[in-house]
Each structure stands twice: as structure tokens, then as C-alpha cells.
C-alpha positions in Angstrom: 94.4 78.4 107.4 93.6 81.0 104.8 90.2 82.2 103.5 90.4 80.4 100.1 91.4 77.2 101.9 88.5 77.4 104.3 86.2 78.0 101.5 87.6 75.0 99.6 87.4 72.7 102.7 83.8 73.7 103.6 84.8 75.4 107.0 83.1 78.1 108.6 84.5 81.5 107.8 84.3 84.9 109.5 84.6 88.1 107.4 83.9 91.7 108.1 84.5 94.9 106.3 86.3 98.2 106.8 85.7 101.5 105.0 88.4 103.3 103.2 89.0 106.9 104.5 87.6 109.9 103.0 91.1 111.2 102.6 94.7 110.0 102.8 95.1 109.5 106.6 94.9 105.7 107.1 95.5 105.8 110.9 91.8 105.0 111.9 91.6 102.3 109.3 94.7 100.6 110.7 93.4 100.9 114.2 90.2 99.3 113.2 91.8 96.5 111.3 93.8 95.8 114.4 91.1 95.3 116.5 90.1 92.4 114.2 93.3 90.5 114.2 92.7 86.9 115.2 89.1 87.2 115.0 88.3 87.2 111.4 89.6 85.3 108.2 89.4 88.1 105.8 88.6 92.0 105.6 86.3 93.1 103.0 87.5 96.5 101.5 84.5 98.5 100.2 84.5 100.4 96.9 83.0 103.8 97.2 80.1 102.2 99.2 76.8 103.8 98.8 78.3 106.1 96.0 80.2 107.9 98.6 83.8 109.0 97.5 86.7 107.4 99.6 90.3 106.2 98.9 90.6 103.6 96.3 89.9 100.1 97.6 93.1 98.8 96.0 95.2 101.4 97.9 93.6 100.4 101.1 94.0 96.7 100.2 97.6 97.2 99.8 98.0 99.1 103.1 96.1 96.2 105.0 98.2 93.4 103.5 101.3 95.3 104.5 100.1 95.0 108.1 99.3 91.2 107.6 95.5 91.2 106.9 94.0 89.0 104.2 91.4 91.2 102.1 88.5 90.6 100.0 88.6 93.5 97.4 85.2 95.0 96.4 85.2 95.8 92.7 82.1 97.6 91.5 81.0 98.1 87.8 79.4 101.5 88.6 82.6 103.6 88.1 84.5 101.7 85.5 84.2 100.3 82.1 85.4 96.9 81.1 88.9 98.1 80.2 89.4 99.7 83.6 87.9 96.7 85.4 90.4 94.2 83.8 93.2 96.7 84.3 92.5 97.0 87.9 92.1 93.3 88.5 95.4 92.5 86.9 97.1 95.3 89.1 95.2 93.9 92.1 96.7 90.4 91.5 100.2 91.7 91.2 99.8 93.6 94.6 98.9 90.3 96.1 95.1 90.5 96.3 93.6 87.1 96.0 89.9 87.5 96.7 87.3 89.7 94.8 83.9 90.6 95.6 82.0 91.4 92.2 79.4 94.0 92.6 77.3 96.2 90.3 77.3 99.2 92.7 74.8 101.7 94.2 73.6 104.3 91.6 75.5 107.6 92.0 72.1 109.4 92.8 72.2 107.9 96.2 75.6 109.2 96.8 77.3 112.5 97.8 78.8 113.9 94.6 76.2 115.7 92.3 76.7 115.1 88.6 78.3 111.8 88.8 77.7 109.7 85.8 77.3 105.9 86.2 79.2 103.5 83.9 77.6 100.1 84.4 79.5 98.7 81.2 79.3 95.3 82.8 77.1 94.1 85.7 78.3 91.9 88.6 77.6 88.6 86.7 79.4 89.8 83.7 82.3 90.9 85.8 82.4 87.4 87.2 82.6 86.0 83.8 85.5 88.4 83.0 87.2 87.2 86.3 86.8 83.7 85.0 88.5 84.7 81.9 91.5 86.2 83.7 91.9 83.3 85.7 92.3 81.1 82.6 94.9 83.6 81.4 92.6 85.4 78.8 91.0 88.9 78.6 87.4 89.5 78.0 87.8 89.2 74.1 89.3 85.8 74.9 92.9 87.0 73.8 95.7 85.3 75.7 97.5 87.4 78.5 101.2 87.5 79.4 100.2 85.8 82.8 96.8 85.2 84.3 95.2 85.4 87.8 93.9 83.0 90.2 91.3 84.8 92.1 88.8 83.4 94.5 85.7 85.5 93.3 82.4 86.1 95.1 79.1 87.9 95.0 76.4 89.4 97.1 72.7 88.3 97.5 69.6 89.3 99.3 68.7 86.0 101.1 64.9 86.1 100.2 63.5 82.7 99.7 60.4 84.0 98.0 62.2 86.3 95.5 62.4 84.2 92.3 64.4 86.7 90.4 67.0 87.0 93.2 67.3 83.1 93.3 67.7 83.1 89.6 70.4 85.7 89.8 72.2 83.8 92.4 72.2 80.7 90.3 73.6 82.5 87.4 76.3 84.2 89.5 77.6 80.8 90.8 77.5 79.4 87.2 79.7 82.3 86.4 82.3 81.5 89.0 81.1 82.8 92.3 82.9 80.5 94.9 81.4 82.3 98.0 78.3 84.5 98.5 78.0 87.1 101.1 74.4 87.9 102.1 72.7 91.2 103.1 71.9 91.4 106.7 69.9 88.4 108.3 67.5 89.1 110.9 65.0 86.6 110.3 66.7 83.3 110.8 63.8 81.0 109.9 63.5 82.8 106.5 67.3 82.4 105.9 67.1 78.7 106.6 64.4 78.4 104.1 66.5 80.3 101.7 69.4 78.0 102.2 67.1 74.9 101.6 66.2 76.5 98.2 69.9 77.1 97.1 71.6 74.1 98.8 72.2 72.5 95.4 74.4 75.3 94.3 78.2 74.7 94.6 79.1 77.8 96.6 79.9 79.0 100.2 77.1 81.2 101.6 78.3 83.6 104.3 75.4 85.1 106.2 75.5 88.9 106.8 75.2 90.2 110.3 74.6 94.0 110.9 74.6 94.5 114.6 72.1 97.1 116.0 73.4 99.3 119.1 71.0 102.0 119.2 67.8 103.5 117.8 70.0 105.9 115.8 71.4 102.7 114.1 67.8 101.6 113.3 67.0 105.1 111.9 70.2 105.0 109.7 69.3 101.5 108.2 65.8 102.5 107.4 66.9 105.8 105.8 70.1 104.7 104.1 69.8 101.0 103.4 66.6 100.3 101.4 65.5 96.7 101.3 66.7 95.8 104.9 63.9 95.0 107.1 64.4 95.0 110.9 61.8 93.1 112.7 59.8 95.1 115.3 60.8 92.8 118.1 64.5 93.7 117.5 63.7 97.3 117.5 61.7 96.9 120.7 64.5 95.1 122.5 66.9 97.9 121.8 64.3 100.5 122.7 63.5 98.9 126.1 67.2 98.0 127.0 69.0 100.0 129.6 72.2 99.3 127.8 71.4 99.2 124.0 75.0 98.4 123.0 74.9 95.2 125.2 71.6 94.2 123.9 73.0 94.7 120.4 75.9 92.4 121.2 73.5 89.8 122.5 71.1 90.0 119.6 74.0 89.7 117.0 75.4 86.6 119.0 71.9 85.0 119.1 71.5 85.3 115.3 75.0 83.9 114.7 74.4 80.9 117.0 71.2 80.1 115.1 72.9 80.3 111.7 76.1 78.3 112.4 74.6 75.0 111.5 73.1 76.3 108.1 75.6 79.0 106.9 79.0 78.8 105.6 80.1 81.4 108.1 79.2 85.0 109.0 79.9 88.4 107.6 79.9 91.2 110.4 78.8 94.6 109.0 78.9 97.0 111.8 78.2 100.7 111.2 81.1 103.1 112.0 83.2 101.0 114.5 84.5 97.4 115.2 84.8 98.0 119.0 82.0 95.3 119.7 82.9 92.7 116.9 85.2 90.7 119.0 82.8 90.6 121.8 80.1 89.4 119.6 82.0 86.6 118.1 83.0 85.5 121.5 79.6 85.3 122.9 78.4 83.5 119.8 81.1 80.9 120.3 83.1 81.7 117.3 86.2 82.8 119.2 87.8 81.0 122.2 
């Protein structure tokens, strides 16, 4: 059963993400993707994540699809105006991409290329509206196209039940066609359950983000590079006091997934650097047999 069919039938889905290379060599990319064969329903392909220049996600999506992987193409508004966004989406459809994650994108000031100017002609909600138009066979000006698309569109959210603005944005994204939602990392499962209660009326499939922690170095990276993600002190202490931090990280991630299976529509694994432990996490969580 493909990703779209699972979403449409309310099945639990498992997604993860791969980073395009900083160059043209796709060897490591393909090796990482192959580690995930049979483990996940779709691979997210990031788009200059954290404003760091990498290969075009559309090029990576094409490579992965040729290897038999289903992809979710990240499309950010930071680097393209509405002409380029629509053009890239039409090209993606013709290359066989069927799933899009609409994102506004991190500001270039956070990235590695000085002098980069952001575009932000549209935001992620407006991009979702543009995708709806393309799916109806029209451009953003409502002019008829010579062939439309049929994308399964999604968006991202920070699953904070107390952030009223975030909840309003989510409602707006769903009304503009977000059929699935991938959340930022979840560590506090009780807070996530409260979030789900507040958005349960929305007609979308919410996939909980899981960012495994395998070392104190990972903790430092998250604190320094991923603002807004709060790691509970008890998690940090378990990693710190473990004689095998990687094993403890697998156990922590599996515990979280088990607690979320009854409330989330699936999980989105977001490991830093490598997927060498992803299969072990999913097996321990009972997501693979």
C-alpha cells in the first residue's frame, strides 16, 4: 500500500528523511536510502535544510524514485518566487513525484552562504493554495493549464497545545489542502496527546516527529542549531548516565513511538547524520516484524 493510500484509509504511516548531498556524488544518499527499504512508507527529501546549500531536492527525488523509493518532496518558499514554485511543481509531477511538503523555509541568515537574499514571495499556506489550484488544473491566477497535477500535499507544525497562533496556522493549512502534517520532534508525549485532542476535529493525518538522541553531542547540536526544540532533562540524564548512549537512544525513541501509536497517524523519524539505527528503533517499537 502506497503512502497516499495509507493516508486516505487512516493507516499508521512511517516516514523519514534523507539529506541531498553537498555535491554531485549520490553514493552515500543511495546507501542511506537502501537501509530504509521495507522500513518506511516514504522518504522526505529536504530542500536546502537550515539554509545550507545542497543538491536540488527534485534531482534527488528523481534518483531515489529510480531506485524504487517513494518520496515526499520538500518545497520551500525561501528560495523561489511564485513562478518558480509552480514551474518546479509541474516538473516534479512529470518526473513522477506525487507527495509535496509545503514549507516556508529557514531564513538564509541561519545558513552557510553569506549574502543570500530570501524570496518569501509566498508562505507555506499560500503554497498549499497554489498546489490546490494546480491539482484543479489551474495556475495561481486561476488560468487553465494544459494538464494539471494530483499531489498529496502536507505541511509541518510545532505540536504545542498551548500555542494558539500555531493552532490557528494549522487549521488554516488544513483548510488550504494539507492532507498530512509532520510535526517537529516530540519528547513530551502527554503534551502531544493534549495537542491531538485540540486538533482532532481537523481532517488531516498527523505524523509525530521522532528525533533520536544517541549522544550528548546530539543534544548540543539540537540546542545550538534547532531552536524551539526542548529536550526534557530526564532524557538528557538518561543519555549522560548510560554506558551505551546509542542503545539508550534507540530505547528512548522506541518508548516514545509506543506511547504515540494510539494517538498519532504515524511517526516521522528524523535522525541526525545517519539511519544506521532507524530499523532497530522501529523494530523495538513494534512497527516492524
